BARO-819537 format. One record per residue: y, x, z of N, C-alpha, C in turn; residue in three letters; residue number from 1. Coordinates in Angstrom, 1 decimal, padded with zeros to 4 digits. Each point is the difference from the previous one (the first is absolute). Example, Ala and Ser with C-alpha at 12.3 -4.5 7.8 and 13.67 -1.06 7.14 Angstrom:
BEGIN
     n_c2     n_c1     n_c3    ca_c2    ca_c1    ca_c3     c_c2     c_c1     c_c3   code   pos
   -005.7    013.2    007.8    001.2   -000.9    000.0    001.2    000.9    000.0    ALA     1
    001.1   -000.4   -000.7    001.1    000.9    000.0    001.1   -000.8    000.8    SER     2
This chain:
BEGIN
     n_c2     n_c1     n_c3    ca_c2    ca_c1    ca_c3     c_c2     c_c1     c_c3   code   pos
   -135.2   -093.3    027.9    001.1    000.8    000.5    001.3   -000.5   -000.5    MET     1
    000.0   -000.3   -001.3    001.3   -000.5   -000.6    000.4   -001.4    000.6    ARG     2
   -001.0   -000.8    000.3    000.3   -001.3    000.6    000.6    000.1    001.4    GLU     3
   -000.4    001.0    000.8    000.5    000.2    001.3    001.5    000.5   -000.1    GLN     4
    000.3    000.9   -001.0    001.4    000.4   -000.2    000.9   -001.1   -000.3    GLU     5
   -000.5   -000.9   -000.8    000.9   -001.2   -000.4    000.2   -000.9    001.2    ILE     6
   -001.0   -000.2    000.9    000.2   -000.7    001.2    001.0    000.6    000.9    GLU     7
    000.0    001.3    000.2    001.0    000.7    000.8    001.4   -000.1   -000.6    GLU     8
    000.1    000.1   -001.3    001.3   -000.1   -000.6    000.6   -001.4    000.2    HIS     9
   -000.8   -001.0    000.0    000.5   -001.4    000.2    000.5   -000.1    001.5    ASP    10
   -000.7    000.5    000.9    000.4   -000.1    001.4    001.3    000.9    000.3    THR    11
    000.1    001.1   -000.8    001.2    000.8    000.2    001.3   -000.8   -000.3    PHE    12
    000.0   -000.8   -001.1    001.1   -000.8   -000.4    000.2   -001.1    001.0    TRP    13
   -001.0   -000.5    000.6    000.1   -001.0    001.0    000.7    000.5    001.3    LEU    14
   -000.4    001.2    000.3    000.7    000.7    001.2    001.4    000.3   -000.3    TYR    15
    000.3    000.4   -001.2    001.4    000.3   -000.4    000.8   -001.3    000.0    VAL    16
   -000.5   -001.1   -000.5    000.7   -001.3    000.1    000.2   -000.5    001.4    GLY    17
   -001.0    000.2    000.9    000.2   -000.4    001.4    001.0    000.9    000.7    GLY    18
    000.1    001.2   -000.3    000.9    000.9    000.6    001.5   -000.4   -000.5    LEU    19
    000.1   -000.2   -001.2    001.3   -000.5   -000.5    000.5   -001.3    000.6    VAL    20
   -001.0   -000.9    000.1    000.3   -001.3    000.7    000.4    000.2    001.4    LEU    21
   -000.6    000.9    000.7    000.3    000.3    001.4    001.4    000.6    000.2    ALA    22
    000.3    000.9   -000.9    001.3    000.6    000.0    001.1   -001.0   -000.3    ILE    23
   -000.2   -000.8   -001.0    001.0   -001.0   -000.3    000.2   -001.0    001.2    VAL    24
   -001.1   -000.4    000.6    000.1   -000.9    001.1    000.7    000.6    001.2    ALA    25
   -000.2    001.3    000.2    000.7    000.7    001.1    001.5    000.0   -000.3    THR    26
    000.4    000.3   -001.2    001.4    000.1   -000.3    000.7   -001.4    000.2    ILE    27
   -000.7   -001.0   -000.5    000.5   -001.4    000.2    000.2   -000.4    001.4    VAL    28
   -001.0    000.4    000.9    000.1   -000.4    001.4    001.1    000.8    000.7    ILE    29
    000.2    001.3   -000.3    001.0    000.8    000.6    001.4   -000.5   -000.5    VAL    30
    000.1   -000.4   -001.3    001.3   -000.5   -000.5    000.4   -001.3    000.7    LYS    31
   -001.0   -000.9    000.2    000.2   -001.3    000.7    000.4    000.3    001.4    HIS    32
   -000.6    000.9    000.7    000.3    000.4    001.4    001.5    000.5    000.1    SER    33
    000.4    000.8   -001.0    001.4    000.5    000.1    001.0   -001.2   -000.2    GLU    34
   -000.4   -000.9   -000.9    000.9   -001.1   -000.2    000.2   -000.9    001.3    ASP    35
   -001.1   -000.2    000.7    000.1   -000.7    001.3    000.8    000.8    001.0    GLU    36
   -000.2    001.3    000.0    000.7    000.8    001.0    001.5    000.0   -000.2    LYS    37
    000.5    000.0   -001.2    001.4    000.0   -000.3    000.6   -001.3   -000.2    PHE    38
   -000.7   -001.1    000.2    000.5   -001.3   -000.3    001.1   -000.4    000.9    SER    39
    000.0    000.4    001.3    001.1   -000.3    000.9    001.2    000.7   -000.4    LEU    40
   -000.1    001.3   -000.4    001.2    000.8   -000.4    000.6   -000.6   -001.3    ILE    41
   -000.9   -000.5   -000.9    000.5   -000.6   -001.2    000.7   -001.3    000.3    LYS    42
   -000.5   -000.8    000.9    000.7   -001.2    000.4    001.3    000.3    000.6    GLN    43
    000.1    001.0    000.9    001.3    000.3    000.6    001.0    000.5   -001.1    GLN    44
   -000.4    000.8   -001.0    000.9    000.4   -001.0    000.5   -001.2   -000.9    LEU    45
   -000.9   -000.9   -000.2    000.4   -001.2   -000.8    001.0   -000.8    000.8    ASP    46
   -000.2   -000.2    001.3    001.0   -000.7    000.8    001.3    000.7    000.0    GLU    47
    000.0    001.4    000.1    001.2    000.7    000.0    000.8   -000.1   -001.3    GLU    48
   -000.7    000.0   -001.1    000.6   -000.2   -001.3    000.6   -001.4   -000.1    VAL    49
   -000.7   -001.0    000.5    000.5   -001.4    000.0    001.3   -000.1    000.8    ALA    50
    000.0    000.7    001.1    001.2    000.0    000.9    001.2    000.7   -000.7    LEU    51
   -000.3    001.1   -000.7    001.1    000.7   -000.6    000.4   -000.6   -001.4    MET    52
   -000.7   -000.9   -000.5    000.3   -000.6   -001.2    000.9   -001.2    000.2    ASN    53
    001.3    000.3    000.3    001.0   -001.1    000.3    001.1    000.2   -001.1    ILE    54
    000.6   -001.1   -000.3    001.1    000.0   -001.0    001.3    000.1    000.8    ARG    55
    000.9    000.8   -000.6    001.3    000.1    000.6    001.0   -000.8   -000.9    VAL    56
    000.6   -001.0    000.5    000.9   -000.9   -000.7    001.4    000.4    000.3    LEU    57
    000.8    000.1   -001.0    001.4    000.4    000.2    000.9   -001.3   -000.2    ASN    58
């Protein structure tokens, strides 16, 4: 009986580790997707800053 409880305890931590890994992978994928989605807007903002960054010589 005790041997079966130890076996179940080991698979419990395996499931917990797998769940944590799946959650982290999901967060990384969503974050990467958001970066791709807003890359065009970021590029336009960078171009606008470059155009506004002019020197006024007197």
